[in-house]
C-alpha positions in Angstrom: -3.8 -0.8 4.7 -6.2 1.6 4.0 -3.9 1.1 1.2 -6.3 -0.7 -3.7 -13.3 -7.7 -10.3 -14.3 -9.5 -12.3 -12.3 -11.1 -15.4 -12.5 -9.5 -18.4 -15.3 -9.7 -20.2 -17.5 -11.4 -17.8 -20.8 -8.3 -17.5 -22.4 -10.7 -14.5 -20.1 -9.3 -11.2 -19.5 -5.8 -10.4 -16.4 -4.2 -8.3 -16.5 -3.4 -5.2 -16.8 0.0 -6.0 -19.8 -0.6 -8.5 -21.7 -3.2 -5.5 -20.8 -0.3 -2.7 -23.3 2.1 -4.6 -22.1 5.1 -2.4 -21.0 8.1 -3.0 -17.6 10.0 -2.4 -15.9 13.1 -1.8 -13.1 14.2 -4.1 -10.9 16.5 -1.7 -7.8 18.5 -2.9 -5.5 20.0 -0.4 -3.1 22.2 -2.0 0.3 22.8 -0.3 4.0 24.3 -0.9 5.9 21.8 -2.7 8.4 21.4 0.1 5.2 21.0 2.4 4.1 18.0 -0.2 5.9 14.6 1.1 4.7 15.0 4.8 1.1 16.1 4.0 0.4 13.1 1.3 2.1 10.9 4.2 -0.7 11.9 6.4 -3.4 11.6 3.8 -2.4 8.7 2.6 -3.1 6.2 5.3 -6.8 8.1 6.0 -8.2 7.8 2.1 -8.0 6.6 -1.4 -6.5 7.0 -4.2 -4.1 10.1 -3.2 -3.1 11.9 -6.4 -0.3 14.6 -6.7 -0.3 16.9 -9.4 2.1 20.3 -9.6 -0.4 23.3 -9.7 1.5 27.4 -10.3 0.0 27.4 -6.6 1.5 24.4 -5.1 1.3 20.1 -5.4 -2.5 19.7 -5.1 -3.0 16.5 -3.2 -6.4 14.3 -4.3 -7.9 11.8 -2.2 -11.2 10.2 -2.2 -13.5 9.7 1.1 -16.5 8.1 2.0 -19.0 10.9 2.3 -20.2 9.7 5.4 -17.1 9.1 6.8 -15.3 12.6 4.9 -15.7 15.7 7.5 -14.6 13.2 10.6 -11.3 12.9 8.6 -11.1 16.2 7.4 -11.3 16.9 10.9 -8.5 14.9 11.8 -5.8 15.7 9.2 -6.8 19.4 9.2 -4.9 19.0 13.3 -2.1 17.7 11.6 -2.0 19.5 9.0 -1.5 22.1 11.9 1.0 20.8 13.3 3.4 20.4 10.9 5.2 24.2 11.1 5.8 23.3 14.4 7.1 19.9 14.5 8.9 20.6 10.8 10.0 24.2 11.1 12.1 23.6 8.3 9.9 23.4 5.7 9.4 27.1 5.9 5.5 26.7 6.1 3.7 30.3 6.6 0.0 31.1 7.3 -2.8 29.9 9.0 -3.6 28.0 7.5 -0.8 27.3 5.3 -3.0 24.9 3.1 -6.0 25.6 0.8 -9.0 23.3 0.3 -11.3 22.3 -2.4 -13.5 19.3 -2.2 -16.7 18.1 -4.5 -19.2 14.8 -4.3 -18.6 12.2 -6.8 -21.0 9.1 -7.6 -19.5 5.6 -7.4 -19.5 5.8 -11.3 -17.3 8.8 -11.5 -14.9 7.4 -9.0 -14.2 4.2 -11.0 -13.7 6.5 -14.0 -11.8 8.9 -12.5 -9.0 6.1 -10.9 -8.8 4.6 -13.7 -7.2 7.7 -15.9 -3.9 6.7 -13.4 -3.5 3.1 -13.3 -1.2 2.1 -15.6 1.2 -1.0 -15.5 4.0 -1.2 -13.6 6.8 -3.6 -13.6 9.0 -4.7 -10.4 12.2 -6.1 -10.7 12.5 -8.5 -13.9 10.1 -11.1 -12.6 6.7 -9.0 -11.8 4.4 -6.4 -13.7 1.0 -5.2 -11.9 -1.4 -3.9 -14.4 -4.7 -2.9 -14.6 -7.4 -5.4 -15.1 -9.9 -3.4 -17.5 -7.0 -3.8 -20.1 -5.9 -6.5 -22.5 -3.5 -8.9 -20.4 -0.5 -8.5 -22.4 2.7 -10.9 -22.2 5.7 -9.4 -19.9 8.5 -11.5 -21.1 8.4 -14.2 -18.9 7.1 -11.7 -16.0 4.6 -12.4 -13.8 1.5 -10.6 -13.9 -0.5 -9.4 -11.0 -4.0 -8.0 -12.6 -5.8 -5.8 -10.6 -9.3 -3.9 -10.1 -8.6 -1.7 -6.4 -12.0 -0.3 -6.3 -11.6 1.8 -2.9 -8.6 -0.3 -1.5 -5.0 0.8 -1.8 -2.0 -0.9 -3.3 -1.8 -0.9 -7.3 2.3 0.0 -7.4 1.4 3.7 -8.1 2.8 4.3 -5.3 6.5 4.3 -4.0 5.9 2.3 -1.0 3.7 -0.6 -2.7 6.7 -0.7 -4.8 9.3 -1.1 -2.2 7.5 -3.7 -0.6 6.7 -5.8 -3.8 10.2 -5.6 -4.6 11.3 -6.9 -0.9 8.9 -9.5 -1.6 10.6 -10.8 -4.6 13.7 -10.8 -2.4 11.9 -12.6 0.4 9.9 -15.2 -0.9 10.4 -19.2 -0.8 8.3 -21.0 -2.8 5.8 -23.0 -0.5 5.7 -20.4 2.3 2.8 -19.4 4.1 2.4 -15.7 4.0 0.3 -12.9 6.2 -0.4 -9.9 4.8 -1.8 -7.5 7.3 -3.5 -4.5 5.9 -3.6 -6.0 2.4 -5.7 -3.0 0.8 -6.2 -4.0 -2.5 -4.7 -8.2 -1.7 -1.8 -6.5 -4.1 1.3 -8.3 -2.2 -1.2 -11.7 -1.1 -1.9 -12.2 -5.2 1.8 -11.6 -6.1 2.6 -13.8 -3.0 0.3 -16.6 -4.3 1.8 -16.1 -8.2 5.2 -16.1 -7.1 4.8 -19.7 -5.3 3.7 -19.2 -2.1 1.9 -22.2 -0.8 -0.9 -20.1 1.6 -1.8 -16.4 2.4 -3.9 -15.2 4.8 -4.9 -11.4 4.1 -6.2 -9.3 6.2 -7.5 -6.0 7.0 -10.0 -3.6 9.0 -11.3 -2.3 5.9 -14.6 -3.8 4.4 -14.0 -2.7 1.0 -10.3 -3.7 0.8 -11.3 -7.1 2.3 -13.7 -7.3 -0.5 -11.4 -6.2 -3.5 -8.6 -8.2 -2.4 -11.1 -11.2 -2.6 -12.1 -10.7 -5.6 -8.6 -9.7 -7.1 -7.4 -13.0 -5.8 -10.6 -14.7 -7.7 -9.8 -12.4 -10.3 -5.7 -13.9 -10.7 -7.3 -18.0 -10.3 -5.2 -17.7 -7.1 -8.4 -17.9 -4.1 -8.0 -21.4 -3.5 -4.6 -20.2 -1.9 -5.6 -16.8 -0.5 -7.8 -16.0 2.3 -9.4 -13.1 3.0 -10.4 -11.7 6.6 -11.6 -8.7 8.0 -10.1 -7.7 11.4 -6.6 -7.6 13.4 -3.7 -10.2 12.8 -4.1 -10.8 16.8 -7.7 -12.0 16.4 -7.0 -14.4 13.5 -5.1 -18.0 15.2 -4.9 -19.8 12.2 -3.2 -16.5 10.7 0.7 -18.5 10.9 3.6 -18.4 8.2 7.3 -18.0 7.6 6.8 -14.5 6.0 4.9 -11.4 7.2 4.1 -8.3 4.6 2.7 -5.3 6.2 2.5 -1.7 3.9 0.9 0.5 6.5 2.4 3.1 8.7 5.1 2.8 10.8 3.1 3.0 14.1 1.3 -0.2 12.5 4.4 -2.1 11.8 6.5 -1.4 14.6 3.4 -3.0 16.8 3.6 -5.7 14.7 7.3 -7.0 15.7 5.4 -8.7 19.4 3.0 -10.8 17.5 5.4 -11.8 14.5 7.8 -13.5 17.3 4.8 -15.6 18.3 3.8 -16.5 14.7 5.8 -16.7 12.2 8.0 -19.9 12.3 12.1 -20.5 13.0 13.0 -19.1 9.6 10.6 -16.5 9.7 10.6 -13.0 7.4 9.2 -10.0 7.4 9.0 -7.4 5.1 7.9 -4.0 6.3 6.5 -0.7 4.2 4.9 2.0 4.1 7.0 4.5 5.9 9.6 7.6 5.3 12.8 6.6 5.4 13.5 9.1 7.9 11.0 6.1 9.9 13.2 3.3 9.1 15.5 4.1 12.1 12.9 3.6 14.4 10.7 0.8 12.5 14.5 -1.6 12.7 15.1 -0.4 16.2 11.8 -1.8 17.2 12.6 -5.1 15.7 15.6 -5.5 16.6 14.8 -4.8 19.8 12.8 -8.0 19.7 15.0 -10.3 18.7 15.0 -9.5 14.4 17.7 -8.7 12.3 17.4 -6.1 9.4 18.5 -7.8 6.3 18.1 -5.2 3.8 16.4 -1.8 3.6 15.2 0.1 0.2 14.8 3.6 -0.7 12.6 4.8 -3.1 11.3 8.5 -3.5 11.8 9.2 0.2 9.8 6.1 1.6 11.6 2.9 3.3 11.2 -1.0 3.7 12.8 -3.4 5.7 13.6 -7.4 5.0 13.8 -8.8 8.5 14.9 -12.1 9.9 14.8 -13.9 12.9 18.4 -13.2 14.7 20.5 -15.7 13.8 24.6 -16.0 12.6 25.0 -15.1 8.8 22.6 -11.9 8.9 24.0 -8.6 8.7 22.7 -5.3 7.5 23.0 -4.1 4.2 23.4 -0.4 3.8 20.2 1.6 2.0 19.4 0.9 -1.7 18.3 3.5 -4.1 15.5 2.8 -6.7 15.9 1.1 -10.1 13.9 -1.6 -10.5 10.6 -0.4 -10.3 9.3 1.9 -12.9 5.5 3.2 -13.8 4.9 2.2 -17.4 3.1 5.2 -18.7 0.6 7.1 -17.2 -0.4 10.9 -16.2 0.2 12.7 -13.0 1.6 10.9 -9.9 -0.9 8.4 -7.9 -0.6 7.5 -4.6 -2.0 3.8 -4.6 
């Protein structure tokens, strides 16, 4: 997802952020509180490190954009923001525009340090914890620990959609599964799957920064021999077949994956889908059901949803959406959508 490494004490290796030696634009969009969820959804798939902060003037949404791409992304986002009052009249958005903006250019070291301020360990259920690579590892009561250096990639567990995907992964994964992670971002789902017992993981992303981050996170966690990472689309990697698909991207992308999943996943195939708002879950589910899948479970957290699906067969029945309660962020300042 464009949605994320060296082992501690290893000074000879540099993180993807440091090696890229690029500048980033820190872009802050301040909106009325009622619009924060919708605007955050727009920003999340187009920028790294979305962080929310309550301010006297509303909710400030701060993202980080590669300098050479910043203007194009801002233009696209502004167009979508301008359409929100018409599409969501109930939000009561007034003014032209209804938002305000500010920006500044950061060097890569500034970016790396600023993001680290917001990355705290996140516990997922009773079996998993996502922790920053730069903090000393500490046992978590038998939990599997995924250590991450996300760089510019999406996926640290700070965002509800990632937590929902991880919770569903814990439920869906069977030991020895071959897993396909589409839109791997930082590689958090791919690495977690490998540490939890997957036999093989195919992780892919269209973002080169994500590919680098995912590969190095697999190495950092000692699972590089089981996690293959590649840049591109799923359809371009014919060997990427398995029992379980995980995709934490956007409603449009996860909906479009239904057809290829039918071709690439085994007879016992399962799919974990996330990256969309609860209001989009019904449309995503309907598309997969039409393609021959059955919804086994739906989870929701902070307005975001995730689906666990299986190939249609007797014994599957849809369960009512379950609220959050298993994934809890430990400490931290602000709310980071990563």
